MIRODO-126296 format. One record per residue (C-alpha): residue number from 1; residue in one letter; chain; x, y, z. Coordinates in pm, 1 decimal. Each point is the difference from the previous one (the first is absolute). Example, Ala and Ser with C-alpha at 12.3 -4.5 7.8 and 13.67 -1.06 7.14 Angstrom:
BEGIN
<k:1, r:A, c:A, px:1230.0, py:-450.0, pz:780.0> .
<k:2, r:S, c:A, px:137.0, py:344.0, pz:-66.0> .
***
This chain:
BEGIN
<k:1, r:M, c:A, px:4126.2, py:5005.3, pz:-9454.2> .
<k:2, r:D, c:A, px:223.9, py:-91.5, pz:273.6> .
<k:3, r:V, c:A, px:-28.6, py:-352.8, pz:111.5> .
<k:4, r:V, c:A, px:209.9, py:-253.8, pz:230.9> .
<k:5, r:I, c:A, px:19.9, py:-332.9, pz:-205.5> .
<k:6, r:T, c:A, px:103.1, py:-280.6, pz:198.4> .
<k:7, r:T, c:A, px:-42.6, py:-416.0, pz:8.9> .
<k:8, r:L, c:A, px:-296.1, py:-154.3, pz:193.6> .
<k:9, r:A, c:A, px:267.2, py:-188.1, pz:145.9> .
<k:10, r:E, c:A, px:104.6, py:314.3, pz:165.3> .
<k:11, r:R, c:A, px:-355.9, py:133.5, pz:42.0> .
<k:12, r:P, c:A, px:-225.5, py:-311.5, pz:74.2> .
<k:13, r:E, c:A, px:-251.9, py:194.0, pz:179.4> .
<k:14, r:L, c:A, px:-115.2, py:127.3, pz:-357.3> .
<k:15, r:A, c:A, px:-89.4, py:-321.7, pz:-124.1> .
<k:16, r:G, c:A, px:-369.6, py:58.8, pz:43.8> .
<k:17, r:P, c:A, px:-8.1, py:369.6, pz:-154.4> .
<k:18, r:L, c:A, px:201.3, py:-122.9, pz:-275.7> .
<k:19, r:R, c:A, px:-223.5, py:-298.0, pz:-78.6> .
<k:20, r:R, c:A, px:-313.3, py:240.6, pz:0.0> .
<k:21, r:M, c:A, px:156.1, py:282.1, pz:-188.8> .
<k:22, r:P, c:A, px:-232.9, py:-1.8, pz:-329.2> .
<k:23, r:A, c:A, px:212.3, py:-63.7, pz:-297.6> .
<k:24, r:G, c:A, px:-259.1, py:56.5, pz:-279.4> .
<k:25, r:W, c:A, px:30.5, py:-319.1, pz:-205.0> .
<k:26, r:P, c:A, px:-308.7, py:-111.3, pz:-215.8> .
<k:27, r:E, c:A, px:-197.5, py:-242.1, pz:181.9> .
<k:28, r:F, c:A, px:54.6, py:-274.4, pz:-253.2> .
<k:29, r:V, c:A, px:367.0, py:-27.9, pz:29.8> .
<k:30, r:Q, c:A, px:-37.3, py:-87.7, pz:396.6> .
<k:31, r:H, c:A, px:-167.3, py:-321.9, pz:-136.5> .
<k:32, r:D, c:A, px:349.7, py:-135.0, pz:-193.7> .
<k:33, r:P, c:A, px:70.5, py:-317.7, pz:200.0> .
<k:34, r:V, c:A, px:364.2, py:66.5, pz:116.3> .
<k:35, r:N, c:A, px:-131.5, py:387.0, pz:75.0> .
<k:36, r:R, c:A, px:-298.9, py:-174.5, pz:237.4> .
<k:37, r:D, c:A, px:229.5, py:-251.3, pz:168.6> .
<k:38, r:L, c:A, px:312.9, py:150.2, pz:68.0> .
<k:39, r:F, c:A, px:0.0, py:385.0, pz:-25.0> .
<k:40, r:A, c:A, px:-144.3, py:40.7, pz:353.1> .
<k:41, r:L, c:A, px:284.1, py:-197.4, pz:111.7> .
<k:42, r:L, c:A, px:277.6, py:193.7, pz:-148.7> .
<k:43, r:A, c:A, px:55.5, py:243.4, pz:325.3> .
<k:44, r:T, c:A, px:12.0, py:-261.9, pz:240.5> .
<k:45, r:T, c:A, px:209.7, py:-225.0, pz:-211.4> .
<k:46, r:F, c:A, px:269.7, py:269.2, pz:-145.3> .
<k:47, r:P, c:A, px:-44.9, py:290.6, pz:257.4> .
<k:48, r:E, c:A, px:373.1, py:60.0, pz:-98.2> .
<k:49, r:F, c:A, px:-120.6, py:70.6, pz:-359.7> .
<k:50, r:T, c:A, px:-320.0, py:170.5, pz:68.1> .
<k:51, r:L, c:A, px:85.6, py:389.0, pz:39.4> .
<k:52, r:V, c:A, px:-244.8, py:270.8, pz:158.0> .
<k:53, r:A, c:A, px:-30.0, py:366.1, pz:-20.7> .
<k:54, r:T, c:A, px:-132.5, py:206.6, pz:261.0> .
<k:55, r:D, c:A, px:-79.0, py:380.5, pz:-53.6> .
<k:56, r:P, c:A, px:91.0, py:229.9, pz:270.8> .
<k:57, r:G, c:A, px:-296.9, py:-82.4, pz:187.3> .
<k:58, r:G, c:A, px:84.0, py:-331.0, pz:32.6> .
<k:59, r:Q, c:A, px:-263.0, py:-147.3, pz:-248.8> .
<k:60, r:V, c:A, px:84.5, py:-248.8, pz:-258.2> .
<k:61, r:A, c:A, px:62.0, py:180.6, pz:-298.9> .
<k:62, r:A, c:A, px:119.3, py:-302.5, pz:-247.8> .
<k:63, r:R, c:A, px:94.0, py:-342.5, pz:-11.0> .
<k:64, r:A, c:A, px:230.9, py:-234.4, pz:-212.4> .
<k:65, r:H, c:A, px:17.8, py:-384.2, pz:11.4> .
<k:66, r:S, c:A, px:295.5, py:-176.3, pz:-153.9> .
<k:67, r:V, c:A, px:115.4, py:-356.8, pz:25.5> .
<k:68, r:P, c:A, px:332.6, py:-140.5, pz:-2.2> .
<k:69, r:F, c:A, px:56.1, py:-333.8, pz:-217.7> .
<k:70, r:A, c:A, px:238.3, py:-216.0, pz:-158.8> .
<k:71, r:L, c:A, px:5.0, py:62.7, pz:-342.1> .
<k:72, r:A, c:A, px:314.9, py:-207.3, pz:-61.9> .
<k:73, r:A, c:A, px:-155.1, py:-312.0, pz:146.5> .
<k:74, r:P, c:A, px:-65.7, py:-282.1, pz:-249.1> .
<k:75, r:G, c:A, px:-288.0, py:38.8, pz:-269.3> .
<k:76, r:R, c:A, px:24.6, py:376.5, pz:27.6> .
<k:77, r:A, c:A, px:288.1, py:193.4, pz:-106.6> .
<k:78, r:T, c:A, px:-208.6, py:259.9, pz:-203.1> .
<k:79, r:L, c:A, px:-303.3, py:225.0, pz:129.9> .
<k:80, r:P, c:A, px:-303.6, py:-182.8, pz:-75.8> .
<k:81, r:D, c:A, px:-271.3, py:51.6, pz:-250.2> .
<k:82, r:G, c:A, px:-242.7, py:-60.2, pz:313.4> .
<k:83, r:G, c:A, px:113.8, py:377.6, pz:126.2> .
<k:84, r:W, c:A, px:-157.3, py:74.0, pz:329.7> .
<k:85, r:A, c:A, px:-148.8, py:-301.6, pz:62.1> .
<k:86, r:Q, c:A, px:285.9, py:-229.8, pz:-57.8> .
<k:87, r:V, c:A, px:260.1, py:171.6, pz:169.4> .
<k:88, r:M, c:A, px:-232.2, py:43.0, pz:324.8> .
<k:89, r:T, c:A, px:-51.8, py:-374.1, pz:1.0> .
<k:90, r:W, c:A, px:386.6, py:-27.1, pz:-30.1> .
<k:91, r:A, c:A, px:27.3, py:186.6, pz:297.1> .
<k:92, r:F, c:A, px:-216.5, py:-178.7, pz:216.5> .
<k:93, r:A, c:A, px:139.0, py:-336.3, pz:-130.9> .
<k:94, r:D, c:A, px:327.4, py:112.1, pz:139.4> .
<k:95, r:E, c:A, px:-70.8, py:107.2, pz:288.9> .
<k:96, r:L, c:A, px:-228.4, py:-298.0, pz:90.1> .
<k:97, r:G, c:A, px:271.9, py:-233.4, pz:-154.9> .
<k:98, r:A, c:A, px:-250.5, py:-173.8, pz:-265.4> .
<k:99, r:A, c:A, px:54.5, py:-42.2, pz:-335.7> .
<k:100, r:P, c:A, px:137.2, py:293.4, pz:-201.7> .
<k:101, r:A, c:A, px:-269.4, py:0.2, pz:-267.2> .
<k:102, r:R, c:A, px:-298.0, py:-159.6, pz:-126.2> .
<k:103, r:G, c:A, px:52.8, py:-329.2, pz:-108.5> .
<k:104, r:E, c:A, px:338.5, py:-51.3, pz:145.1> .
<k:105, r:A, c:A, px:99.4, py:-212.0, pz:270.4> .
<k:106, r:A, c:A, px:140.6, py:100.3, pz:314.7> .
<k:107, r:G, c:A, px:400.6, py:-60.3, pz:-18.3> .
<k:108, r:P, c:A, px:197.6, py:-86.6, pz:299.1> .
<k:109, r:D, c:A, px:117.0, py:373.9, pz:64.6> .
<k:110, r:A, c:A, px:-350.0, py:146.0, pz:-36.0> .
<k:111, r:A, c:A, px:27.6, py:124.5, pz:332.8> .
<k:112, r:G, c:A, px:287.0, py:199.0, pz:-61.4> .
<k:113, r:L, c:A, px:-172.6, py:195.7, pz:-288.1> .
<k:114, r:A, c:A, px:-95.3, py:286.0, pz:246.7> .
<k:115, r:A, c:A, px:342.9, py:45.5, pz:108.2> .
<k:116, r:A, c:A, px:108.4, py:-5.7, pz:-331.0> .
<k:117, r:A, c:A, px:-224.3, py:299.5, pz:-119.8> .
<k:118, r:D, c:A, px:205.8, py:177.4, pz:-277.5> .
<k:119, r:T, c:A, px:-241.1, py:225.0, pz:-124.5> .
<k:120, r:V, c:A, px:-308.5, py:227.9, pz:132.6> .
<k:121, r:S, c:A, px:-332.9, py:43.8, pz:-209.5> .
<k:122, r:A, c:A, px:-196.0, py:303.1, pz:79.5> .
<k:123, r:I, c:A, px:-386.9, py:-83.2, pz:59.3> .
<k:124, r:E, c:A, px:-177.8, py:276.9, pz:59.8> .
<k:125, r:V, c:A, px:50.6, py:414.4, pz:49.7> .
<k:126, r:A, c:A, px:-314.6, py:153.5, pz:150.1> .
<k:127, r:V, c:A, px:-76.4, py:362.2, pz:97.2> .
<k:128, r:R, c:A, px:-264.2, py:114.6, pz:226.0> .
<k:129, r:P, c:A, px:-289.7, py:128.6, pz:-221.1> .
<k:130, r:D, c:A, px:18.7, py:366.2, pz:126.3> .
<k:131, r:L, c:A, px:398.6, py:19.8, pz:-62.3> .
<k:132, r:R, c:A, px:26.8, py:-137.4, pz:-359.3> .
<k:133, r:G, c:A, px:174.7, py:215.5, pz:-211.1> .
<k:134, r:A, c:A, px:272.6, py:130.5, pz:252.6> .
<k:135, r:G, c:A, px:263.8, py:-196.4, pz:-105.0> .
<k:136, r:L, c:A, px:-45.0, py:-272.8, pz:250.0> .
<k:137, r:S, c:A, px:2.8, py:-304.5, pz:-250.2> .
<k:138, r:G, c:A, px:344.6, py:119.4, pz:-130.6> .
<k:139, r:A, c:A, px:124.7, py:5.7, pz:365.9> .
<k:140, r:M, c:A, px:-109.5, py:-335.0, pz:89.4> .
<k:141, r:L, c:A, px:142.3, py:-162.8, pz:-311.8> .
<k:142, r:R, c:A, px:348.4, py:181.3, pz:103.3> .
<k:143, r:A, c:A, px:-26.0, py:-140.3, pz:367.6> .
<k:144, r:M, c:A, px:-85.8, py:-341.5, pz:-154.4> .
<k:145, r:R, c:A, px:308.6, py:18.3, pz:-215.0> .
<k:146, r:E, c:A, px:219.1, py:91.1, pz:286.3> .
<k:147, r:N, c:A, px:-177.9, py:-269.6, pz:242.1> .
<k:148, r:A, c:A, px:74.3, py:-279.7, pz:-279.5> .
<k:149, r:A, c:A, px:368.7, py:82.7, pz:-50.9> .
<k:150, r:P, c:A, px:237.5, py:-187.8, pz:-44.3> .
<k:151, r:R, c:A, px:-245.8, py:-238.1, pz:-163.8> .
<k:152, r:G, c:A, px:-148.2, py:202.3, pz:-232.9> .
<k:153, r:L, c:A, px:-379.4, py:81.2, pz:-82.6> .
<k:154, r:V, c:A, px:-229.2, py:-105.7, pz:-276.0> .
<k:155, r:A, c:A, px:-338.6, py:115.9, pz:-60.2> .
<k:156, r:P, c:A, px:-297.2, py:-156.1, pz:-187.6> .
<k:157, r:V, c:A, px:-141.8, py:361.9, pz:-48.8> .
<k:158, r:R, c:A, px:-346.2, py:54.2, pz:-74.8> .
<k:159, r:P, c:A, px:4.5, py:327.9, pz:-210.4> .
<k:160, r:T, c:A, px:-205.4, py:260.6, pz:115.0> .
<k:161, r:G, c:A, px:-162.7, py:109.0, pz:-316.4> .
<k:162, r:K, c:A, px:-29.7, py:-314.3, pz:-192.8> .
<k:163, r:H, c:A, px:-388.6, py:-55.8, pz:115.5> .
<k:164, r:L, c:A, px:-73.6, py:273.1, pz:-227.6> .
<k:165, r:E, c:A, px:128.3, py:-200.1, pz:-290.7> .
<k:166, r:P, c:A, px:-139.5, py:-334.9, pz:51.1> .
<k:167, r:A, c:A, px:17.0, py:-135.1, pz:-315.4> .
<k:168, r:T, c:A, px:374.6, py:124.9, pz:-92.7> .
<k:169, r:P, c:A, px:223.7, py:-304.7, pz:36.6> .
<k:170, r:M, c:A, px:217.5, py:57.3, pz:329.2> .
<k:171, r:A, c:A, px:340.2, py:-47.2, pz:-212.2> .
<k:172, r:E, c:A, px:-119.7, py:284.0, pz:-191.2> .
<k:173, r:Y, c:A, px:-99.5, py:224.8, pz:272.5> .
<k:174, r:A, c:A, px:307.7, py:-60.4, pz:247.4> .
<k:175, r:F, c:A, px:251.9, py:95.6, pz:-252.6> .
<k:176, r:R, c:A, px:-177.2, py:323.4, pz:-131.2> .
<k:177, r:T, c:A, px:240.0, py:293.3, pz:80.5> .
<k:178, r:R, c:A, px:-46.8, py:360.6, pz:16.2> .
<k:179, r:G, c:A, px:232.0, py:266.5, pz:-174.3> .
<k:180, r:D, c:A, px:253.1, py:-34.7, pz:272.7> .
<k:181, r:G, c:A, px:28.3, py:-367.5, pz:-26.8> .
<k:182, r:L, c:A, px:-164.8, py:-75.3, pz:342.7> .
<k:183, r:P, c:A, px:-332.1, py:-230.0, pz:1.5> .
<k:184, r:A, c:A, px:-304.2, py:158.6, pz:-84.9> .
<k:185, r:D, c:A, px:-183.8, py:-183.7, pz:272.0> .
<k:186, r:P, c:A, px:57.1, py:205.6, pz:334.0> .
<k:187, r:W, c:A, px:70.5, py:-292.2, pz:238.0> .
<k:188, r:L, c:A, px:260.0, py:-173.0, pz:-245.7> .
<k:189, r:R, c:A, px:140.7, py:354.7, pz:-46.7> .
<k:190, r:T, c:A, px:73.3, py:14.9, pz:403.7> .
<k:191, r:H, c:A, px:164.1, py:-338.2, pz:-19.1> .
<k:192, r:V, c:A, px:215.4, py:95.5, pz:-277.9> .
<k:193, r:R, c:A, px:91.5, py:319.6, pz:146.6> .
<k:194, r:A, c:A, px:77.3, py:-168.8, pz:318.2> .
<k:195, r:G, c:A, px:253.2, py:-197.4, pz:-186.0> .
<k:196, r:G, c:A, px:-211.1, py:-318.6, pz:-131.3> .
<k:197, r:V, c:A, px:3.5, py:-156.6, pz:-310.9> .
<k:198, r:I, c:A, px:-306.0, py:-144.4, pz:-184.3> .
<k:199, r:E, c:A, px:138.0, py:-386.8, pz:-48.0> .
<k:200, r:S, c:A, px:-323.8, py:-186.3, pz:-134.5> .
<k:201, r:I, c:A, px:-346.9, py:-25.1, pz:17.9> .
<k:202, r:A, c:A, px:-189.0, py:-252.3, pz:226.9> .
<k:203, r:P, c:A, px:-299.2, py:-119.7, pz:-211.9> .
<k:204, r:A, c:A, px:-208.0, py:-175.4, pz:297.7> .
<k:205, r:S, c:A, px:116.5, py:202.5, pz:324.9> .
<k:206, r:M, c:A, px:-346.3, py:-26.8, pz:127.7> .
<k:207, r:T, c:A, px:-307.4, py:-228.0, pz:-74.6> .
<k:208, r:V, c:A, px:-354.9, py:57.6, pz:133.5> .
<k:209, r:A, c:A, px:-281.9, py:-255.1, pz:-116.3> .
<k:210, r:G, c:A, px:-341.8, py:26.3, pz:122.2> .
<k:211, r:S, c:A, px:-382.8, py:-105.9, pz:-74.6> .
<k:212, r:L, c:A, px:-167.0, py:289.5, pz:-205.4> .
<k:213, r:A, c:A, px:-202.4, py:52.1, pz:325.8> .
<k:214, r:R, c:A, px:328.9, py:113.9, pz:185.5> .
<k:215, r:W, c:A, px:115.4, py:176.9, pz:-271.9> .
<k:216, r:R, c:A, px:-328.4, py:212.0, pz:-32.2> .
<k:217, r:S, c:A, px:39.2, py:40.0, pz:391.6> .
<k:218, r:W, c:A, px:358.0, py:137.1, pz:-25.7> .
<k:219, r:T, c:A, px:-29.0, py:203.1, pz:-278.1> .
<k:220, r:G, c:A, px:-391.0, py:107.9, pz:-55.1> .
<k:221, r:L, c:A, px:36.9, py:-96.9, pz:-359.4> .
<k:222, r:P, c:A, px:-257.9, py:-239.2, pz:-134.4> .
<k:223, r:F, c:A, px:233.1, py:-277.2, pz:-171.3> .
<k:224, r:D, c:A, px:-256.3, py:-107.2, pz:-209.7> .
<k:225, r:A, c:A, px:171.7, py:-54.8, pz:-313.1> .
<k:226, r:D, c:A, px:274.3, py:-229.9, pz:-143.2> .
<k:227, r:G, c:A, px:330.0, py:213.3, pz:-72.7> .
<k:228, r:W, c:A, px:260.3, py:222.5, pz:144.0> .
<k:229, r:V, c:A, px:-167.1, py:250.9, pz:285.8> .
<k:230, r:E, c:A, px:164.2, py:314.7, pz:66.0> .
<k:231, r:V, c:A, px:19.7, py:48.9, pz:378.7> .
<k:232, r:P, c:A, px:90.3, py:332.5, pz:197.7> .
<k:233, r:G, c:A, px:353.1, py:-44.3, pz:132.5> .
<k:234, r:A, c:A, px:67.3, py:-328.7, pz:-191.4> .
<k:235, r:L, c:A, px:329.5, py:16.2, pz:-207.1> .
<k:236, r:V, c:A, px:-129.0, py:-203.5, pz:-253.4> .
<k:237, r:P, c:A, px:-360.2, py:-115.9, pz:-79.8> .
<k:238, r:V, c:A, px:-164.2, py:-308.5, pz:157.2> .
<k:239, r:R, c:A, px:-104.4, py:-311.1, pz:-187.0> .
<k:240, r:C, c:A, px:-384.2, py:-53.7, pz:49.8> .
<k:241, r:A, c:A, px:-142.5, py:-329.5, pz:-91.9> .
<k:242, r:V, c:A, px:-382.1, py:-9.5, pz:71.8> .
<k:243, r:A, c:A, px:-74.6, py:-364.1, pz:-53.7> .
<k:244, r:H, c:A, px:272.8, py:-115.5, pz:209.4> .
<k:245, r:D, c:A, px:-122.1, py:280.9, pz:276.5> .
<k:246, r:H, c:A, px:362.5, py:102.1, pz:24.1> .
<k:247, r:A, c:A, px:233.6, py:287.8, pz:-61.2> .
<k:248, r:V, c:A, px:384.9, py:34.5, pz:40.7> .
<k:249, r:Y, c:A, px:220.5, py:276.7, pz:45.9> .
<k:250, r:V, c:A, px:378.4, py:-54.3, pz:-89.1> .
<k:251, r:E, c:A, px:189.4, py:318.5, pz:101.5> .
<k:252, r:P, c:A, px:369.0, py:71.8, pz:-129.5> .
<k:253, r:N, c:A, px:255.5, py:190.6, pz:179.8> .
<k:254, r:V, c:A, px:324.6, py:130.8, pz:-68.8> .
<k:255, r:W, c:A, px:334.4, py:-118.3, pz:151.9> .
<k:256, r:I, c:A, px:230.5, py:262.3, pz:113.5> .
<k:257, r:R, c:A, px:342.6, py:-71.5, pz:131.7> .
<k:258, r:H, c:A, px:207.6, py:244.5, pz:226.3> .
<k:259, r:P, c:A, px:337.4, py:-55.8, pz:20.4> .
<k:260, r:A, c:A, px:137.2, py:-143.7, pz:355.2> .
<k:261, r:G, c:A, px:197.9, py:200.0, pz:269.2> .
***
């Protein structure tokens, strides 16, 4: 499908349609604290790193959010186990000149971290529901890579097929390959075909905790027994503790690094 891909900085009038485009994420995912508090601020804080695709009629067809951050800042250096949530926290901390990570004191040059951003992380690629399967995800990924140059793009990837195997450890699933050597998972395969390399697992990329009443409202499941609960759309099971009226989901993602330039 022919689309025009621009940054939101170039097309600020698309901010509303971009925000309203349905992404199809499971309801419970939206209650990760970082998602809840920061995701809605991505477009206004990082418009140069927010991509929007429009169809021939001028309607929003897809969006891609990414964030710049200083991976070389003190206390960082490697892609974090906290994955998606941690890198988004770093990016906003850098932009605001705050402490670079949880538990770290703000240094004298904290305000310069935004200018020192040396890496860009993908945060989301979403395609309008009626256009899925038309290759737009790959097109948005390529555009995001180009937009990230020369810093280079990393991505805490949520494999699209993992929810079908919630009991399989991510470290096993992520490195499963087909006969041609490419990843078995479609979204991981798209990244690798584009030049990305699987670098590591982010075991705690997103965390959703809530009362059992909240989990019932999010999922329609009873949550009435202790133990692991398989939830549609979840990449791993949710841990339920009835006596404590509490359930927790800790989602692993896969870190992929794309070359700079």
